[in-house]
C-alpha positions as CSV (number, residue, x, y, z in Angstrom):
1,M,57.9,-20.1,38.3
2,K,55.8,-17.6,40.2
3,K,54.6,-19.0,43.5
4,I,51.7,-17.5,45.5
5,I,51.6,-18.1,49.2
6,I,48.3,-17.4,50.7
7,Y,47.4,-17.8,54.4
8,S,45.0,-20.7,54.5
9,I,41.4,-20.2,55.5
10,F,39.5,-23.3,56.4
11,L,35.8,-22.5,56.4
12,L,33.8,-25.4,57.7
13,I,30.0,-25.6,58.0
14,I,28.9,-24.7,61.5
15,I,26.5,-27.2,63.0
16,G,24.7,-24.5,65.0
17,C,23.2,-22.7,62.0
18,R,19.9,-24.4,62.2
19,S,16.4,-23.5,61.1
20,E,14.2,-21.6,63.5
21,I,11.0,-23.3,64.6
22,K,7.7,-22.0,65.8
23,N,7.6,-21.0,69.5
24,K,6.3,-24.1,71.3
25,E,6.6,-22.7,74.8
26,T,3.4,-23.1,76.7
27,K,2.2,-21.6,80.0
28,I,1.1,-24.2,82.5
29,Q,-1.3,-23.1,85.2
30,I,-0.8,-25.0,88.5
31,E,-3.8,-24.9,90.8
32,K,-3.2,-23.6,94.3
33,G,-2.6,-26.5,96.7
34,T,-1.3,-28.8,94.0
35,E,2.2,-27.3,93.8
36,I,5.1,-29.7,93.7
37,T,7.0,-29.9,96.9
38,K,10.3,-28.1,97.2
39,Q,12.2,-31.4,97.7
40,L,12.8,-33.3,94.5
41,K,13.4,-37.0,95.0
42,G,16.5,-38.4,93.3
43,V,18.2,-35.1,92.2
44,V,21.4,-34.6,94.2
45,K,24.5,-32.6,94.2
46,K,27.8,-34.0,95.3
47,N,30.1,-32.0,97.5
48,N,33.2,-33.9,98.7
49,K,31.7,-37.1,100.1
50,K,28.4,-35.6,101.2
51,E,25.3,-35.7,99.2
52,T,22.5,-33.1,99.6
53,K,19.2,-32.9,97.8
54,K,18.7,-30.2,95.3
55,T,15.4,-28.4,95.5
56,V,13.2,-27.7,92.5
57,D,13.8,-24.0,92.8
58,E,17.5,-24.6,92.6
59,I,17.2,-26.5,89.4
60,L,14.6,-24.5,87.5
61,G,15.9,-21.6,85.3
62,L,18.7,-20.8,82.9
63,W,22.0,-22.7,82.8
64,V,24.6,-21.0,80.6
65,G,28.0,-22.0,79.2
66,Y,29.9,-23.3,76.2
67,F,28.7,-26.2,74.0
68,E,32.0,-27.7,72.9
69,K,33.2,-30.6,70.8
70,D,33.4,-33.7,72.9
71,I,36.4,-34.9,70.9
72,D,39.3,-32.6,70.0
73,D,39.2,-32.9,66.2
74,Y,41.2,-30.0,65.0
75,T,40.3,-30.6,61.4
76,K,36.8,-29.2,62.2
77,N,38.2,-25.9,63.5
78,I,38.0,-22.7,61.6
79,Y,41.3,-20.9,61.1
80,V,41.2,-17.2,60.2
81,D,44.6,-15.6,59.6
82,V,47.6,-17.1,61.3
83,R,46.6,-15.8,64.8
84,F,42.8,-16.4,64.9
85,M,41.1,-19.8,65.4
86,W,37.6,-20.8,66.4
87,N,37.3,-24.3,67.7
88,R,33.5,-24.5,67.0
89,E,32.3,-23.9,70.6
90,N,29.0,-22.0,71.0
91,K,27.4,-20.5,74.0
92,I,24.3,-22.5,75.0
93,T,21.5,-21.8,77.3
94,I,19.6,-24.8,78.8
95,S,16.3,-23.7,80.3
96,I,14.7,-26.1,82.7
97,D,11.1,-24.9,82.7
98,E,9.1,-27.4,84.7
99,I,9.7,-30.5,86.9
100,T,6.7,-32.7,87.8
101,D,7.6,-35.8,89.8
102,S,10.2,-37.4,87.6
103,L,9.3,-35.5,84.4
104,I,11.4,-32.6,83.2
105,I,10.4,-30.1,80.5
106,G,12.5,-27.4,79.0
107,H,14.3,-26.0,75.9
108,S,17.8,-25.2,74.7
109,V,18.9,-22.1,72.8
110,V,22.1,-22.2,70.8
111,A,23.4,-20.8,67.5
112,G,20.2,-19.0,66.6
113,N,18.0,-22.0,67.3
114,S,15.6,-22.8,70.1
115,R,14.6,-26.5,70.6
116,P,12.2,-28.0,73.1
117,F,13.0,-31.1,75.1
118,K,11.5,-33.3,77.7
119,G,12.6,-36.4,79.6
120,I,13.1,-38.1,82.9
121,V,15.0,-37.6,86.1
122,K,16.5,-40.8,87.5
123,N,18.6,-40.8,90.6
124,D,21.1,-37.9,89.9
125,T,20.8,-38.0,86.1
126,F,18.6,-36.1,83.7
127,V,17.9,-37.7,80.3
128,V,16.1,-35.4,78.0
129,R,15.4,-35.6,74.3
130,E,14.6,-33.1,71.5
131,P,11.7,-33.9,69.2
132,G,13.7,-35.3,66.3
133,D,12.0,-33.3,63.6
134,D,15.1,-31.2,63.1
135,K,18.3,-32.4,61.4
136,Y,20.4,-31.4,64.4
137,D,18.2,-32.7,67.2
138,G,19.7,-35.0,69.8
139,E,19.7,-36.2,73.4
140,F,21.1,-34.4,76.5
141,I,22.3,-36.4,79.5
142,F,23.5,-34.4,82.4
143,S,23.8,-34.1,86.2
144,I,23.9,-31.1,88.5
145,I,27.2,-31.4,90.5
146,E,28.5,-28.7,92.8
147,D,26.2,-26.0,91.4
148,K,27.1,-26.8,87.8
149,L,25.1,-28.6,85.1
150,I,27.5,-31.0,83.5
151,G,26.8,-33.4,80.7
152,K,27.0,-34.5,77.1
153,W,24.8,-34.3,74.0
154,K,24.6,-36.6,71.1
155,A,22.9,-36.0,67.7
156,Y,20.4,-38.5,66.5
157,K,21.8,-38.3,62.9
158,K,25.3,-38.4,61.6
159,I,26.3,-34.7,61.4
160,D,29.6,-32.8,61.3
161,I,30.0,-32.6,65.1
162,Q,27.9,-35.4,66.5
163,N,29.0,-35.3,70.1
164,R,29.3,-32.3,72.4
165,K,30.0,-31.6,76.1
166,Y,29.1,-28.7,78.4
167,S,29.6,-27.4,81.9
168,L,27.0,-24.7,82.6
169,E,26.4,-22.2,85.4
170,R,22.9,-21.1,86.6
171,K,22.3,-17.5,85.7
172,E,19.4,-15.0,85.5
173,F,18.8,-12.9,82.5
174,K,17.9,-9.3,82.9
175,Y,17.8,-6.7,80.1
176,N,20.3,-3.9,80.8
177,P,20.4,-1.0,78.3
178,D,23.5,0.5,80.0
179,I,25.8,-2.5,79.6
180,L,28.8,-1.9,77.3
181,L,31.0,-4.3,75.4
182,E,34.1,-5.8,77.1
183,K,37.4,-6.0,75.3
184,T,37.6,-9.7,75.0
185,K,37.7,-11.5,71.6
186,E,38.3,-9.6,68.3
187,Y,35.5,-9.1,65.9
188,V,36.8,-10.7,62.6
189,N,34.3,-11.2,59.8
190,W,36.1,-14.0,58.0
191,N,33.4,-14.0,55.3
192,K,34.7,-10.7,54.0
193,F,38.4,-10.3,53.1
194,T,40.7,-8.8,50.6
195,E,44.1,-9.9,49.3
196,V,47.0,-7.5,49.7
197,K,50.3,-8.1,48.0
198,E,53.2,-7.8,50.4
199,N,56.3,-8.2,48.3
200,V,57.9,-10.2,45.6
201,V,61.2,-12.0,46.4
202,E,63.5,-13.6,43.8
203,I,64.5,-16.9,45.3
204,E,66.5,-18.2,42.3
205,E,67.4,-16.6,39.0
206,G,64.2,-16.1,37.2
207,E,62.0,-17.6,40.0
208,F,60.1,-15.4,42.3
209,E,57.8,-15.8,45.4
210,E,55.0,-13.4,45.8
211,W,53.7,-13.0,49.4
212,I,50.0,-12.2,49.6
213,N,48.4,-11.2,52.9
214,L,44.6,-11.7,53.6
215,E,43.0,-8.8,55.4
216,F,39.6,-9.2,57.0
217,A,36.7,-6.9,57.7
218,T,36.9,-5.8,61.3
219,A,35.8,-3.1,63.8
220,T,37.6,-0.4,65.7
221,D,37.7,0.6,69.4
222,K,34.7,2.9,68.8
223,I,32.4,-0.1,69.4
224,Y,33.3,0.0,73.1
225,K,32.2,3.6,73.5
226,I,28.9,4.0,71.7
227,N,25.7,2.7,73.2
228,A,22.7,2.6,71.0
229,S,20.3,1.3,73.7
230,N,20.2,4.1,76.2
231,K,20.3,7.3,74.1
232,L,19.3,8.5,70.7
233,L,22.2,8.7,68.3
234,E,22.8,11.6,66.1
235,K,24.1,11.7,62.5
236,S,27.4,13.0,63.8
237,D,27.8,9.9,66.0
238,V,27.7,7.5,63.1
239,E,28.5,9.2,59.8
240,N,32.3,8.6,60.0
241,L,32.1,5.0,61.4
242,K,33.2,2.0,59.3
243,K,30.8,-0.8,58.4
244,G,32.2,-3.2,61.0
245,D,31.6,-0.6,63.7
246,L,28.0,0.1,62.7
247,T,27.3,-3.7,62.4
248,I,28.6,-4.4,66.0
249,I,26.9,-1.3,67.5
250,R,23.6,-2.4,66.0
251,N,24.0,-6.1,66.9
252,T,25.0,-5.2,70.5
253,I,21.4,-4.0,70.9
254,Y,20.2,-7.5,70.0
255,A,22.8,-9.1,72.3
256,R,21.5,-7.0,75.2
257,H,18.1,-8.6,74.6
258,G,19.5,-12.1,74.6
259,Y,19.3,-12.7,70.9
260,S,20.9,-15.9,69.8
261,F,23.0,-15.3,66.7
262,K,23.1,-17.4,63.6
263,N,25.8,-15.4,61.9
264,R,29.1,-17.2,62.9
265,P,31.5,-14.2,63.2
266,L,28.9,-12.3,65.3
267,R,28.2,-15.4,67.4
268,V,31.9,-15.8,68.2
269,F,32.3,-12.2,69.1
270,F,29.3,-11.9,71.4
271,D,29.7,-15.4,73.0
272,A,32.9,-14.0,74.5
273,Q,31.0,-11.3,76.4
274,S,30.6,-12.4,80.0
275,W,27.2,-10.7,80.4
276,Y,25.7,-12.2,77.2
277,I,23.0,-14.9,77.6
278,P,21.3,-16.3,74.5
279,I,17.7,-16.9,75.3
280,H,15.7,-15.6,72.3
281,T,15.5,-16.2,68.5
282,D,12.9,-13.5,67.9
283,I,13.2,-10.1,69.7
284,K,11.3,-7.8,67.4
285,K,8.7,-7.0,70.1
286,E,11.4,-6.3,72.7
287,F,13.0,-3.2,71.4
288,T,12.5,0.2,73.1
289,D,11.6,3.3,71.1
290,I,15.2,4.5,71.4
291,E,16.5,1.3,70.0
292,K,14.0,1.2,67.1
293,E,15.1,4.7,66.0
294,N,18.8,3.9,66.4
295,I,18.5,0.6,64.5
296,Q,17.0,2.4,61.5
297,L,19.7,5.1,61.7
298,L,22.5,2.5,61.9
299,L,21.1,0.5,59.0
300,R,20.9,3.5,56.8
301,Y,24.6,4.3,57.3
302,E,25.7,0.7,57.4
303,K,24.3,0.1,53.9
304,N,26.6,2.6,52.3
305,A,29.6,2.6,54.7
306,L,33.0,1.6,53.6
307,E,34.2,-1.9,54.7
308,Y,37.3,-1.7,56.9
309,Y,39.9,-4.4,56.3
310,D,42.8,-5.1,58.6
311,H,45.4,-7.9,59.0
312,F,43.8,-8.9,62.3
313,G,41.6,-6.0,63.5
314,R,42.1,-3.2,66.0
315,G,39.3,-4.1,68.4
316,G,41.5,-4.8,71.4
């Protein structure tokens, strides 16, 4: 009997792929002379056995890190090839936008979705809640300990990954057109693959095993050398690139602007970049003239480029 052995692919539904909402951020004008004092009562950081008050300025801003499963349930991981696994973590940005007395207002950006939240500060604990009109809304509970924002999140509804944890660092976002990709995680598009027959082995008389290898769409080392944000690309720069290369070069423009990716393979790839901070879900108005022209050029060639398949990629 002919047996076919195929490397398993477990594709699970990612929680982070949520629907975008309208931008609900508002600008609040604070009259001169009514500013909140620098010292915020009840918010502390713990350092050894000493406790020192955190100021408002030290709390406001962006806190960035990984949004991870709170419980190690390996059945929810995504396995791609025998050497690539994604354990469903996503880079998240928690933005604390305003603190008035004990009220905290902000928003989170993760997996292509931006959600507002508000809540209270009690002693050294922040309890903030998302509106609840999105399937994946929930409650954040966190503290700021030794310059890190550490806490947990729980979804209101029963979803695939209902509980997550996070340990975030305070960072500032600044658009930098000159930044290049680092050789960290491979780009592997597990949504596109082809089956390649390796060999057929006779295990018993008249019985054979056929080994089939899955090869995935990937990119090459050229993605680390071409920058589409700081100079106009020529036809000669892109005409011989594979589709995966063109896709990454184009999406690196978006990553430089802090775009939060819904596409899972792209999200996994860019989350691994140390400089990448997801802060936006709409960046159409942010592109420079150079980037606009390069995006159009890349899209034209990407549409007709050949897909490149490899056993595990050659990105580094």
